[in-house]
TIVEXFI-735163 format. One record per residue (C-alpha): residue in one letter; x, z, y. Coordinates in nm, 4 decimals. Layout:
! residues N
R   r          u          w          v
R   A          X          Z          Y
...
//
This chain:
! residues 681
R   r          u          w          v
R   M    -0.0004     0.0006    -0.0001
R   T     0.1510    -0.1118     0.3269
R   T     0.0851     0.0886     0.6568
R   Q     0.0455    -0.0678     0.9911
R   P     0.3245     0.0361     1.2303
R   R     0.2257     0.2723     1.4951
R   R     0.0569     0.1230     1.8025
R   K     0.2714     0.1492     2.1252
R   A     0.1216     0.1744     2.4716
R   C     0.2438    -0.0159     2.7607
R   V     0.4515     0.1727     3.0324
R   E     0.1650     0.1897     3.2737
R   C    -0.0959     0.3463     3.0337
R   R     0.1775     0.5707     2.8849
R   Q     0.2405     0.7187     3.2374
R   Q    -0.1395     0.7785     3.2794
R   K    -0.1727     0.9140     2.9288
R   I    -0.4720     0.7043     2.8407
R   R    -0.5471     0.4705     2.5518
R   C    -0.3915     0.1250     2.5591
R   D    -0.5325    -0.1708     2.3632
R   V    -0.2210    -0.3930     2.4052
R   E    -0.1352    -0.6127     2.1089
R   Q     0.2271    -0.5404     2.1037
R   H     0.2993    -0.7454     1.7860
R   K     0.2233    -1.0833     1.9546
R   T     0.5184    -1.2701     2.1143
R   P     0.4564    -1.2746     2.4085
R   H     0.1913    -0.9973     2.4049
R   E    -0.1120    -1.0176     2.5941
R   A    -0.1632    -0.7736     2.8811
R   C    -0.3898    -0.4787     2.7972
R   S    -0.7481    -0.4574     2.9476
R   R    -0.6429    -0.1965     3.2104
R   C    -0.3524    -0.3850     3.3349
R   K    -0.5620    -0.7127     3.3604
R   K    -0.8208    -0.5269     3.5447
R   M    -0.5895    -0.3536     3.7912
R   N    -0.3532    -0.6577     3.8137
R   L    -0.0588    -0.4744     3.6906
R   E     0.2470    -0.5792     3.4982
R   C     0.2048    -0.4888     3.1287
R   R     0.5401    -0.3940     2.9838
R   I     0.6288    -0.2506     2.6489
R   L     0.9607    -0.1009     2.5935
R   P     1.1195    -0.0440     2.2328
R   T     1.1762     0.3253     2.3048
R   S     1.0178     0.6010     2.5034
R   T     1.1391     0.6192     2.8673
R   R     0.9786     0.9514     2.9745
R   N     1.1091     1.0404     3.3051
R   L     1.3089     1.3617     3.2842
R   R     1.2945     1.5880     3.5780
R   Q     1.6215     1.6822     3.7516
R   T     1.7514     2.0326     3.7382
R   K     1.8320     2.2160     4.0498
R   A     2.1967     2.2047     3.9653
R   E     2.1863     1.8280     3.9136
R   M     1.9958     1.7808     4.2362
R   R     2.2375     2.0021     4.4213
R   R     2.5327     1.7928     4.2789
R   E     2.3823     1.4646     4.3629
R   L     2.3165     1.6120     4.7230
R   E     2.6767     1.7113     4.7535
R   E     2.7985     1.3660     4.6713
R   L     2.5719     1.2057     4.9244
R   R     2.6610     1.4441     5.2034
R   W     3.0253     1.3781     5.1093
R   N     2.9726     0.9936     5.1308
R   M     2.8071     1.0362     5.4667
R   R     3.0981     1.2382     5.6251
R   Q     3.3426     0.9589     5.4861
R   G     3.1344     0.6963     5.6486
R   H     3.0463     0.5023     5.3258
R   G     2.7611     0.2736     5.3640
R   D     2.6662     0.2550     4.9974
R   P     2.4869     0.5656     4.9066
R   N     2.5756     0.5160     4.5343
R   S     2.9592     0.5356     4.6176
R   T     3.1066     0.8685     4.5347
R   P     3.4332     1.0637     4.5891
R   G     3.5266     0.9405     4.2536
R   S     3.5511     0.5823     4.3897
R   L     3.8505     0.6797     4.5812
R   G     4.0460     0.8008     4.2668
R   D     3.8235     0.8476     3.9746
R   A     3.4935     0.6432     3.9196
R   S     3.3935     0.8686     3.6306
R   S     3.3318     1.1774     3.8607
R   F     2.9817     1.0347     3.9533
R   R     2.7133     1.1522     3.7188
R   S     2.3532     1.0218     3.7092
R   P     2.0660     1.2698     3.7175
R   H     2.0064     1.2227     3.3465
R   E     2.3587     1.2345     3.2221
R   H     2.4945     1.5366     3.0166
R   P     2.7407     1.7592     3.2065
R   T     3.0124     1.6731     2.9522
R   G     2.9910     1.3010     3.0634
R   S     2.7598     1.1566     2.7785
R   F     2.4049     1.0931     2.8040
R   S     2.1667     1.2964     2.6060
R   N     1.7930     1.3260     2.5626
R   P     1.6558     1.6862     2.5077
R   S     1.3419     1.5592     2.3372
R   A     1.5341     1.3194     2.0811
R   P     1.5382     1.4375     1.7211
R   G     1.8535     1.6040     1.5887
R   T     1.9684     1.7493     1.9337
R   D     1.9356     2.0841     2.0838
R   A     1.8836     2.1055     2.4638
R   S     1.9966     2.4611     2.4699
R   M     2.3341     2.3846     2.2902
R   S     2.6346     2.1919     2.4089
R   P     2.9893     2.1345     2.2738
R   A     3.1094     2.4148     2.4905
R   M     2.8673     2.6598     2.3124
R   E     2.9343     2.5239     1.9639
R   H     3.3010     2.4695     1.9554
R   G     3.4427     2.6376     2.2687
R   P     3.6003     2.4868     2.5930
R   S     3.8846     2.3309     2.3915
R   A     3.6551     2.0702     2.2345
R   V     3.4982     1.9789     2.5839
R   A     3.8216     1.9780     2.7654
R   G     4.0105     1.7884     2.5000
R   K     3.7616     1.5039     2.4446
R   E     3.5039     1.4394     2.7124
R   V     3.6834     1.5697     3.0168
R   K     4.0529     1.4631     2.9241
R   G     4.0279     1.1305     3.0815
R   S     3.9318     1.2268     3.4306
R   A     4.1580     1.5259     3.4337
R   S     4.4762     1.3018     3.4542
R   G     4.3855     1.1404     3.7695
R   P     4.4626     1.2695     4.1294
R   T     4.2539     1.5758     4.2525
R   I     3.9316     1.4679     4.4213
R   T     3.7845     1.6203     4.7409
R   R     3.4857     1.8313     4.6509
R   A     3.1912     1.9723     4.8343
R   L     2.9904     2.2840     4.7878
R   D     2.6491     2.2737     4.9604
R   G     2.8004     2.0717     5.2362
R   F     3.1099     2.2592     5.2713
R   V     3.4009     2.0152     5.2078
R   V     3.7462     2.1162     5.0673
R   D     4.0335     1.8785     5.0946
R   A     4.1947     1.7653     4.7569
R   R     4.5477     1.9160     4.8835
R   K     4.3975     2.2459     4.9481
R   I     4.2143     2.2482     4.6237
R   D     4.5576     2.2013     4.4555
R   D     4.7040     2.4946     4.6594
R   C     4.4252     2.7185     4.5528
R   F     4.4617     2.6217     4.1978
R   A     4.8294     2.6769     4.2142
R   L     4.7686     3.0252     4.3600
R   F     4.5192     3.1221     4.0884
R   F     4.7277     3.0195     3.7880
R   T     5.0475     3.1649     3.9186
R   Q     4.9206     3.4944     4.0701
R   Y     4.5783     3.5910     3.9118
R   H     4.5400     3.4041     3.5849
R   P     4.8338     3.5907     3.4130
R   L     4.6296     3.9256     3.4844
R   L     4.3115     3.7803     3.3132
R   P     4.4130     3.5009     3.0839
R   I     4.0855     3.3677     2.9551
R   L     4.1207     2.9940     3.0488
R   E     4.2530     2.8819     2.7201
R   S     4.2000     2.5102     2.6794
R   S     4.3852     2.1782     2.6580
R   L     4.3353     2.1329     3.0303
R   A     4.6506     2.1739     3.2308
R   P     4.6533     2.4417     3.5040
R   S     4.6575     2.1640     3.7759
R   S     4.3699     1.9686     3.6302
R   A     4.1294     2.0479     3.8920
R   N     3.9186     1.7484     3.8120
R   G     3.8910     1.8396     3.4540
R   Y     3.7784     2.1994     3.5407
R   Y     3.5028     2.0448     3.7849
R   E     3.3809     1.8167     3.5080
R   L     3.3727     2.1017     3.2542
R   S     3.1906     2.3359     3.4927
R   P     3.1453     2.3243     3.8704
R   F     3.0837     2.6896     3.8755
R   L     3.4165     2.7748     3.7080
R   F     3.5886     2.5221     3.9304
R   W     3.4671     2.7047     4.2518
R   C     3.5484     3.0349     4.0969
R   I     3.9066     2.9321     4.0619
R   V     3.9117     2.7928     4.4205
R   V     3.7655     3.0985     4.5880
R   T     3.9775     3.3374     4.3874
R   G     4.3094     3.1477     4.4638
R   A     4.1954     3.1314     4.8441
R   R     4.1886     3.5129     4.8643
R   H     4.5307     3.5086     5.0506
R   Y     4.5572     3.1319     5.1364
R   L     4.6611     3.1657     5.4950
R   E     4.6508     2.7837     5.5684
R   D     4.2666     2.7829     5.5543
R   R     4.0781     3.1173     5.5678
R   S     3.7383     2.9275     5.5931
R   I     3.7698     2.8349     5.2207
R   L     3.7328     3.2049     5.1245
R   D     3.4777     3.2796     5.3954
R   K     3.2464     2.9992     5.3114
R   V     3.2703     2.9467     4.9310
R   S     3.2214     3.3267     4.8778
R   E     2.8854     3.2994     5.0584
R   L     2.7790     2.9906     4.8447
R   I     2.9101     3.0776     4.4920
R   T     2.6581     3.3433     4.4085
R   P     2.3639     3.0895     4.4204
R   L     2.5625     2.8589     4.2317
R   A     2.6278     3.1235     3.9597
R   F     2.2559     3.2018     3.9051
R   S     2.1726     2.8229     3.8871
R   S     2.4629     2.7757     3.6353
R   M     2.3374     3.0550     3.4138
R   A     1.9849     2.9070     3.4228
R   L     2.1144     2.5650     3.3412
R   R     2.2750     2.6890     3.0087
R   S     2.4583     2.3720     2.9517
R   T     2.8084     2.5065     2.9413
R   P     2.7752     2.8821     2.8784
R   I     3.1616     2.9551     2.7920
R   P     3.2928     2.8251     3.1280
R   V     3.0216     3.0095     3.3122
R   I     3.1058     3.3438     3.1233
R   Q     3.4768     3.2723     3.2212
R   G     3.3804     3.2215     3.5858
R   L     3.1744     3.5357     3.5986
R   L     3.4536     3.7425     3.4488
R   I     3.6915     3.6072     3.7281
R   L     3.4436     3.7080     4.0104
R   C     3.3993     4.0542     3.8436
R   T     3.7801     4.1066     3.8293
R   W     3.8425     4.0075     4.1859
R   R     3.5290     4.0758     4.3782
R   L     3.4039     3.8626     4.6610
R   P     3.4700     4.0199     5.0107
R   T     3.1771     4.2004     5.1446
R   N     3.1283     4.4884     5.3902
R   S     2.8987     4.6969     5.1791
R   M     2.8739     4.7978     4.8236
R   Y     2.4992     4.7735     4.8470
R   K     2.5466     4.4038     4.8836
R   D     2.7978     4.3613     4.6190
R   M     2.6568     4.1701     4.3279
R   T     2.9520     4.2345     4.0905
R   H     2.7805     4.4572     3.8601
R   V     2.4876     4.2290     3.8239
R   L     2.7154     3.9362     3.7499
R   C     2.9060     4.1290     3.4929
R   G     2.5744     4.2259     3.3059
R   A     2.4798     3.8600     3.3216
R   A     2.8077     3.7673     3.1544
R   I     2.7568     4.0288     2.8842
R   H     2.4035     3.8916     2.7968
R   L     2.5079     3.5388     2.8168
R   A     2.7977     3.6179     2.5880
R   T     2.5692     3.7849     2.3304
R   S     2.3134     3.5162     2.3546
R   I     2.5666     3.2596     2.2133
R   G     2.6949     3.5045     1.9494
R   L     3.0308     3.6095     2.0800
R   H     2.9731     3.9553     1.9734
R   V     2.9749     3.8617     1.6048
R   A     3.2635     3.7494     1.3847
R   G     3.3125     3.3784     1.3157
R   A     3.1901     3.0901     1.5064
R   G     2.8350     3.2190     1.5847
R   Q     2.6432     2.9995     1.3497
R   D     2.3533     3.2424     1.3528
R   F     2.3121     3.1486     1.7231
R   A     2.3176     2.7721     1.6809
R   R     2.0767     2.5189     1.5560
R   T     2.3332     2.2826     1.4420
R   P     2.6190     2.3190     1.1841
R   L     2.9261     2.4399     1.3358
R   K     3.2797     2.3840     1.2229
R   T     3.4689     2.6942     1.1569
R   D     3.8373     2.7365     1.2047
R   Q     4.0708     3.0273     1.2605
R   E     4.1694     2.9046     1.6172
R   Q     3.8127     2.9088     1.7398
R   V     3.7454     3.2425     1.5729
R   V     4.0327     3.4160     1.7568
R   F     3.9384     3.2433     2.0811
R   R     3.5760     3.3835     2.0514
R   A     3.7181     3.7285     1.9761
R   K     3.9584     3.7279     2.2696
R   L     3.6943     3.6273     2.5172
R   W     3.4467     3.8663     2.3902
R   M     3.6913     4.1423     2.4263
R   Q     3.7728     4.0480     2.7779
R   C     3.3958     4.0855     2.8446
R   I     3.3978     4.4313     2.7013
R   I     3.7167     4.5164     2.9083
R   V     3.5734     4.3839     3.2514
R   S     3.2383     4.5490     3.1693
R   I     3.3811     4.8835     3.1258
R   R     3.6090     4.8417     3.4353
R   T     3.3242     4.7298     3.6461
R   S     3.0915     5.0036     3.5376
R   C     3.3514     5.2883     3.5763
R   A     3.4380     5.1604     3.9269
R   E     3.0727     5.1661     4.0237
R   G     3.0062     5.5095     3.8584
R   I     2.7681     5.3575     3.6181
R   P     2.7642     5.4253     3.2361
R   P     2.8908     5.1221     3.0516
R   L     2.6115     4.9571     2.8736
R   V     2.8123     4.7678     2.6105
R   I     2.8713     4.8742     2.2576
R   A     3.2573     4.8605     2.2753
R   E     3.3328     5.0212     1.9362
R   S     3.1371     4.7665     1.7123
R   F     3.2581     4.4562     1.9029
R   Y     3.2219     4.2643     1.5663
R   D     3.0143     4.3112     1.2639
R   G     3.1733     4.4210     0.9300
R   N     3.3907     4.7258     0.8577
R   E     3.6576     4.8615     1.0777
R   K     3.9488     4.7084     0.8775
R   D     3.8195     4.3666     0.9409
R   R     3.7988     4.4328     1.3147
R   E     4.1472     4.5648     1.3467
R   D     4.2871     4.2772     1.1349
R   L     4.1271     4.0342     1.3813
R   A     4.2389     4.2400     1.6794
R   A     4.5999     4.2258     1.5425
R   L     4.5875     3.8598     1.6400
R   F     4.5415     3.9378     2.0070
R   P     4.8472     3.9403     2.2395
R   P     5.0174     4.2773     2.2786
R   D     4.8843     4.3412     2.6317
R   L     4.5359     4.2656     2.5299
R   Q     4.5573     4.5056     2.2251
R   Y     4.6778     4.7670     2.4403
R   S     4.4245     4.7108     2.7149
R   R     4.1576     4.7194     2.4514
R   K     4.2586     5.0569     2.3230
R   I     4.2730     5.2010     2.6817
R   H     3.9287     5.0906     2.7713
R   I     3.7506     5.1733     2.4587
R   M     3.9025     5.5233     2.4972
R   L     3.7758     5.5297     2.8569
R   H     3.4371     5.4096     2.7408
R   K     3.4077     5.6897     2.4826
R   A     3.5164     5.9460     2.7635
R   M     3.2593     5.8239     3.0050
R   A     2.9834     5.8444     2.7466
R   A     3.0877     6.1791     2.6420
R   M     3.1018     6.3220     2.9814
R   A     2.7474     6.1722     3.0773
R   R     2.6045     6.3558     2.7712
R   S     2.7614     6.6788     2.8674
R   D     2.4870     6.7528     3.1373
R   I     2.7277     6.6958     3.4365
R   K     2.4551     6.6317     3.6808
R   H     2.3717     7.0053     3.6764
R   V     2.5879     7.2485     3.8784
R   N     2.5749     7.5210     3.5931
R   C     2.7005     7.2865     3.3181
R   D     2.8999     7.4343     3.0400
R   S     3.2448     7.4091     3.2143
R   K     3.4214     7.5184     2.8831
R   V     3.2762     7.2131     2.6882
R   L     3.3556     6.9833     2.9789
R   R     3.7156     7.0895     3.0199
R   S     3.7652     7.0618     2.6424
R   L     3.6329     6.6944     2.6491
R   V     3.8522     6.6149     2.9361
R   S     4.1594     6.7630     2.7550
R   I     4.0807     6.5662     2.4424
R   Y     4.0426     6.2304     2.5943
R   D     4.3352     6.2781     2.8229
R   S     4.5486     6.3599     2.5179
R   E     4.4277     6.0412     2.3483
R   L     4.5355     5.8329     2.6472
R   L     4.8725     6.0170     2.6651
R   R     4.9328     5.9100     2.3025
R   L     4.9113     5.5422     2.4184
R   A     5.1853     5.5765     2.6885
R   A     5.4653     5.5512     2.4167
R   V     5.3518     5.1956     2.3140
R   S     5.2877     5.0503     2.6453
R   P     5.3999     4.6798     2.6585
R   S     5.4776     4.6644     3.0338
R   E     5.4931     4.8711     3.3513
R   L     5.1582     4.7149     3.4515
R   D     4.9918     4.8381     3.1303
R   S     5.1249     5.1805     3.1854
R   F     4.9837     5.1695     3.5424
R   Q     4.6327     5.0907     3.4067
R   M     4.6662     5.3651     3.1630
R   S     4.7429     5.6058     3.4493
R   C     4.4378     5.4798     3.6235
R   A     4.2220     5.5453     3.3310
R   R     4.3501     5.8895     3.3198
R   I     4.2654     5.9528     3.6748
R   H     3.9024     5.8759     3.5976
R   V     3.8996     6.1043     3.2980
R   L     4.0724     6.4123     3.4712
R   A     3.8440     6.3642     3.7776
R   F     3.5766     6.5304     3.5720
R   H     3.7530     6.8696     3.6253
R   F     3.5667     6.8921     3.9643
R   F     3.2358     6.9065     3.7817
R   A     3.3554     7.2164     3.5977
R   H     3.3920     7.4230     3.9213
R   P     3.6255     7.7113     3.8878
R   L     3.4472     8.0483     3.9209
R   N     3.7386     8.2288     4.0748
R   P     4.0576     8.1278     4.2704
R   G     4.3374     8.0387     4.0579
R   H     4.1462     7.9410     3.7464
R   D     4.2484     7.6230     3.5902
R   V     4.5163     7.5658     3.8355
R   E     4.7357     7.3930     3.5686
R   A     4.5002     7.1278     3.4951
R   L     4.4263     7.0554     3.8625
R   S     4.7935     7.0447     3.9211
R   R     4.8462     6.7995     3.6521
R   L     4.5756     6.5829     3.8216
R   Y     4.7502     6.6167     4.1585
R   S     5.0866     6.5010     4.0104
R   L     4.9292     6.2154     3.8293
R   C     4.7635     6.0880     4.1563
R   I     5.0838     6.1187     4.3425
R   S     5.2859     5.9209     4.0586
R   T     5.0120     5.6575     4.0359
R   L     5.0101     5.5985     4.4183
R   Q     5.3878     5.5778     4.4184
R   T     5.3732     5.3102     4.1383
R   A     5.1199     5.1109     4.3266
R   H     5.3314     5.1384     4.6481
R   A     5.6440     5.0245     4.4699
R   M     5.4874     4.7368     4.2877
R   T     5.3399     4.6213     4.6286
R   Q     5.6801     4.6318     4.7860
R   Q     5.8233     4.4204     4.4929
R   A     5.5634     4.1704     4.4223
R   N     5.2678     4.2083     4.6639
R   F     5.0667     4.3763     4.3943
R   A     4.7934     4.4806     4.6486
R   F     4.7131     4.1234     4.7089
R   I     4.6400     4.0503     4.3474
R   S     4.5103     4.3764     4.2565
R   Q     4.1955     4.3930     4.0502
R   S     3.8904     4.5646     4.1879
R   F     3.8954     4.8415     3.9246
R   I     4.2457     4.9347     4.0489
R   D     4.1352     4.9230     4.4161
R   R     3.8580     5.1677     4.3492
R   T     4.0995     5.3946     4.1445
R   I     4.3587     5.4049     4.4344
R   C     4.0642     5.5125     4.6607
R   L     3.9745     5.7827     4.4068
R   A     4.3391     5.9178     4.3837
R   G     4.3503     5.9480     4.7487
R   F     4.0355     6.1591     4.7669
R   V     4.1588     6.3769     4.4790
R   I     4.4743     6.4551     4.6812
R   L     4.2657     6.5268     4.9820
R   K     4.0413     6.7779     4.7901
R   L     4.3334     6.9595     4.6163
R   S     4.5320     6.9715     4.9359
R   R     4.2632     7.1779     5.1095
R   S     4.2096     7.3981     4.8039
R   P     4.2920     7.7780     4.7965
R   F     4.5894     7.7080     4.5610
R   Q     4.7375     7.4558     4.7900
R   Q     5.0621     7.6768     4.8037
R   H     5.1297     7.5723     4.4428
R   L     5.1329     7.1981     4.5269
R   D     5.3919     6.9665     4.6671
R   L     5.2093     6.8984     4.9911
R   P     5.4600     6.6642     5.1513
R   A     5.4624     6.4404     4.8549
R   G     5.0702     6.4421     4.8569
R   E     5.0670     6.3506     5.2165
R   Q     5.3000     6.0647     5.1472
R   A     5.0918     5.9476     4.8643
R   Y     4.7754     5.9661     5.0617
R   Y     4.9244     5.7491     5.3217
R   N     5.0184     5.4982     5.0529
R   A     4.6583     5.4936     4.9452
R   A     4.5309     5.4181     5.2818
R   Q     4.8073     5.1583     5.3227
R   F     4.7181     5.0003     4.9801
R   S     4.3475     4.9764     5.0829
R   K     4.4266     4.8102     5.4128
R   A     4.6418     4.5520     5.2319
R   T     4.3507     4.4600     4.9921
R   S     4.1490     4.3857     5.2937
R   L     4.0399     4.0079     5.3057
R   Q     3.8306     4.0085     5.6010
R   T     3.7833     4.2225     5.9214
R   G     3.5512     4.5080     5.8367
R   D     3.5261     4.4572     5.4653
R   L     3.5450     4.7378     5.2042
R   G     3.9177     4.7511     5.2068
R   D     3.9375     4.7859     5.5778
R   R     3.6750     5.0421     5.5835
R   I     3.8085     5.2582     5.3054
R   C     4.1272     5.2611     5.5007
R   Q     3.9419     5.3921     5.8012
R   I     3.7597     5.6634     5.5968
R   L     4.0923     5.7852     5.4421
R   T     4.2433     5.8157     5.7915
R   N     3.9542     5.9980     5.9527
R   L     3.9054     6.2466     5.6703
R   W     4.2598     6.3441     5.6617
R   Q     4.2801     6.4458     6.0247
R   S     3.9285     6.6201     6.0010
R   N     3.9058     6.9922     6.0560
R   K     3.5349     6.9872     5.9424
R   V     3.5494     6.8166     5.6056
R   F     3.4604     7.0587     5.3220
R   R     3.3415     7.3252     5.5558
R   R     2.9971     7.4828     5.4647
R   R     2.7234     7.6260     5.6477
R   D     2.8758     7.9814     5.6459
R   G     3.2035     7.8449     5.7788
R   T     3.3857     7.8675     5.4535
R   I     3.5890     7.5612     5.3365
R   E     3.5211     7.4696     4.9771
R   S     3.6983     7.1506     4.8608
R   L     3.6803     7.1869     4.4829
R   G     3.3057     7.1721     4.4483
R   I     3.1164     6.8404     4.4117
R   R     2.7674     6.7840     4.5315
R   L     2.6795     6.4236     4.4284
R   R     2.7066     6.4345     4.0612
R   T     2.5458     6.1258     3.9019
R   R     2.8018     5.8735     3.9559
R   L     3.0606     5.9993     3.6813
R   S     3.4185     6.0014     3.7959
R   M     3.3324     5.8060     4.1147
R   S     3.1045     6.1048     4.2302
R   V     3.4166     6.2302     4.3871
R   S     3.4491     5.9117     4.6138
R   F     3.0817     5.8834     4.6962
R   D     3.0738     6.2623     4.7809
R   M     3.3568     6.2000     5.0231
R   F     3.1696     5.9104     5.1924
R   W     2.8982     6.1550     5.2688
R   Y     3.1426     6.3886     5.4413
R   W     3.2519     6.0886     5.6540
R   R     2.8885     6.0026     5.7450
R   E     2.8210     6.3436     5.8403
R   E     3.1077     6.3981     6.0682
R   F     3.1906     6.0556     6.2084
R   G     2.8608     5.8767     6.1589
R   H     2.6515     6.1700     6.2907
R   M     2.4019     6.1166     6.0161
R   Y     2.1940     6.3618     5.8329
R   N     2.3805     6.4505     5.4923
R   P     2.1282     6.5015     5.2038
R   Y     2.4219     6.6832     5.0157
R   N     2.5303     6.9395     5.2844
R   G     2.3648     7.2412     5.1118
R   E     2.5076     7.4454     4.8447
R   E     2.4444     7.1866     4.5672
R   G     2.8179     7.1827     4.4668
R   L     2.8470     7.5672     4.3940
R   P     2.7469     7.7684     4.1006
R   A     2.5365     8.0737     4.1570
R   N     2.8329     8.3181     4.1191
R   A     3.1004     8.1031     4.2928
R   Q     3.3112     8.2517     4.5641
R   T     3.4625     8.0675     4.8406
R   Q     3.7396     8.1707     5.0628
R   P     3.8134     8.0420     5.4355
R   T     4.1243     7.8155     5.4179
R   T     4.2921     7.5938     5.6460
R   P     4.5227     7.3013     5.5698
R   A     4.8888     7.3925     5.5255
R   P     5.1153     7.3279     5.8374
R   G     5.3294     7.0976     5.6095
R   I     5.0518     6.8498     5.5561
R   T     5.0905     6.7071     5.9069
R   Q     5.4698     6.6842     5.8934
R   A     5.6462     6.3440     5.8558
R   I     5.8847     6.2810     5.5697
R   T     6.1770     6.0930     5.6971
R   A     6.4655     6.1985     5.4711
R   T     6.3379     6.1453     5.1059
R   A     6.0349     5.8996     5.1662
R   P     6.0790     5.5534     5.0235
R   P     6.0997     5.2523     5.2522
R   Q     5.7552     5.1396     5.3893
R   P     5.6905     4.7629     5.4204
R   I     5.3738     4.8127     5.6316
R   K     5.2750     5.0425     5.9181
R   M     4.9300     5.1638     5.9547
R   D     4.8433     5.2388     6.3173
R   P     4.5423     5.4738     6.3283
R   N     4.4414     5.3242     6.6632
R   N     4.3796     4.9697     6.5551
R   L     4.4507     4.9992     6.1718
R   S     4.6453     4.6753     6.1819
R   L     4.9284     4.5966     5.9413
R   Q     5.2655     4.5662     6.1320
R   P     5.5927     4.4972     5.9331
R   L     5.8520     4.7766     5.9890
R   G     6.1540     4.5992     5.8474
R   G     6.2133     4.8575     5.5766
R   Q     6.2111     5.1702     5.8068
R   P     6.0354     5.4903     5.6986
R   A     5.6913     5.5120     5.8333
R   P     5.5410     5.8123     6.0113
R   I     5.3060     6.0002     5.7733
R   G     5.1044     6.2350     6.0116
R   F     4.7597     6.0878     6.1143
R   D     4.7640     6.2501     6.4678
R   R     4.5158     6.0254     6.6387
R   G     4.1811     5.8959     6.5352
R   W     3.8330     5.8066     6.6433
R   N     3.6069     6.0400     6.8182
R   G     3.2905     5.9258     6.6264
R   E     3.0980     5.8542     6.9338
R   A     3.0706     5.4880     6.8345
R   Y     2.8675     5.5797     6.5228
R   M     2.5367     5.7152     6.6806
R   F     2.2995     5.4996     6.4770
R   P     1.9738     5.6196     6.3282
R   P     1.9778     5.7576     5.9773
R   M     1.7349     5.4815     5.8490
R   L     2.0055     5.2190     5.8913
R   D     2.2149     5.3762     5.6197
R   Q     2.0338     5.5268     5.3226
R   F     2.2773     5.4299     5.0556
R   P     2.5792     5.6433     4.9281
R   D     2.8296     5.3696     4.9586
R   Y     3.0461     5.1996     5.2219
R   D     2.7390     5.0563     5.4152
R   W     2.8348     5.1650     5.7653
R   A     2.9369     4.9883     6.0824
R   A     3.3139     5.0137     6.1553
R   S     3.3218     4.9189     6.5329
R   F     2.9720     4.8797     6.6690
R   D     2.7980     5.0924     6.9287
R   F     2.4442     5.1518     6.7773
R   S     2.2815     5.3353     7.0849
R   N     1.9181     5.3687     7.1199
R   D     1.9137     5.1785     7.4494
R   P     1.9435     4.8107     7.3580
R   S     2.0685     4.7313     7.7186
R   Q     2.3721     4.9595     7.6624
R   M     2.4584     4.8413     7.3212
R   Q     2.8111     4.6909     7.3152
R   I     2.9486     4.4794     7.0410
R   P     3.3095     4.4340     7.0732
R   Q     3.4870     4.1065     7.0061
R   I     3.6038     4.0839     6.6285
R   P     3.9659     4.0163     6.6309
R   P     4.1111     3.7286     6.4455
R   P     4.2339     3.7747     6.0917
R   V     4.5663     3.9627     6.1055
R   N     4.8756     3.7353     6.0730
R   M     5.0591     3.9013     5.7984
R   G     5.3595     3.6654     5.8214
R   P     5.5276     3.5130     5.5189
R   M     5.4688     3.6990     5.2045
R   N     5.7165     3.7689     4.9202
R   A     5.6961     3.5847     4.5913
R   G     5.4416     3.7091     4.3558
R   P     5.4722     3.7560     3.9843
R   A     5.5353     3.3882     3.8998
R   G     5.7413     3.3212     4.2076
R   F     5.4845     3.1338     4.3996
R   Q     5.4978     3.1684     4.7910
R   Y     5.1632     3.2629     4.9699
R   G     5.0888     3.0534     5.2717
//
């Protein structure tokens, strides 16, 4: 029995979704009754030509190409930047991001899967993108902002010589200079590399300023597109490691982007062993290289998530212990294939994750928590971290281990001492650790401009270490501490924060100002009855970073003239005793004989960076702001973070409001060579 072939409708009837009576088997065929009646051309195509709707990312990319051509004065709207050097850079609205056409509705294909998801970036970079990556770099545009090809090459060179060694996640057959290849692989990853490399690109500061504003919407649109998930995950990890410049933690999207990276990674099966066949709809090829790549990328996701959460004072939400299915031996065998620095970093951050989880479960948000249990937990996890010191692969890894120890030991402030002199030894160890860590950061900055490439987790830890020194320097047992060394280290913390500043009034600039003001304050830690209690902590829900957020409210109360919701007796147990104390005279004395050379001078008046030519810097902060420029209503600042104005007079009378001129970016002069010998600027 023979069956008649399926009747096909003409194009016009198909678009209107109505029955068509055309006789397509005749050659030539007669027009259908509807086309005859409406005098339309009756066409029959051999395959379906359903018009696929453009995605937002595709329309944005097409719009960028058209805007670029208009600026270049091309008359033909179909000409693209690729016509100047690479004709393959143009992509039609229905073209697959890897360069091949695909129809999501065709059988045997998966619209949610791509070669990047199935085989990793090596497959995409080595096949579809390899041809276009060999040509000269093409000028690119992001939402109308055009970046010249030469500046793109400079930003790529800065990224791969300064930043990529600290987060080596871009493992593919693409060369570091293949800017075209990275753009074809993922425009989002391309712009992440550009904006990170432009952090200290002195030739054109507008690249950092403009791209940092436009890249967050591009991140969300790239995540929604889901065509190349692995490059998107890599770009998100880069942005979370080196945060975009902002003037308020309330506006910072890093923690949100980090959570998106973790969930996107789990959605493609990076958290399970192997090639993730359970999360794919097509058969995947399994090889050892791909398994190791996926394991390393997932471990970097875990590490960045823990660091980001710890810096924000939020409990990590990832399951770091069971980062792969199977038994512990299988996990350890796979981890043995990681580079030594990644293995060491994995051990540090998993231990830090365990410590934060244990502290959060010990009821630290209540003042009368069990201090003995808390001190025992601190001692246990600090000892575990100290065991790793003997196997540290490098000085940088040892420095990161010290940063993790500071976060663990900072929980001593939650176990408030009930009488003076109690637990002096533990707090003295914390004081010495903060001094040595800040000295190491200062030395690394002198040698290789470490502050310029410092990761966000380290920036926040330097701030925390400075506040710990301030609290202990004003404590009743200050006579047992090396106060001159603490003052020098505190100055180094403020100096380091200033060096990390990318824009005037950003978080690095503001934390430097906060550190300076609080050091010279005579009101900080003073309670209602006139006593000074520096060992208590009032804001207790941000884990180790509660110390920093608590200090921000001290600053707001004194220098911002704001109502402080934590200015009661929240930080003291019921039976605690306080003693009137004053800062030791030695705190304000400058160290000139034994202080190491200072490459940068911090002037408290204008807080600008001035080269000193290797001369020792004065330590005492004798001058500062009077706080009169911060008379703004409390409703303008309701968040326990840096969200405050640095140099604006918010008076109630609009006619008297004065907004000073923002000075141009500080010219820091020629920079020393970074870790890979690349010169800034």
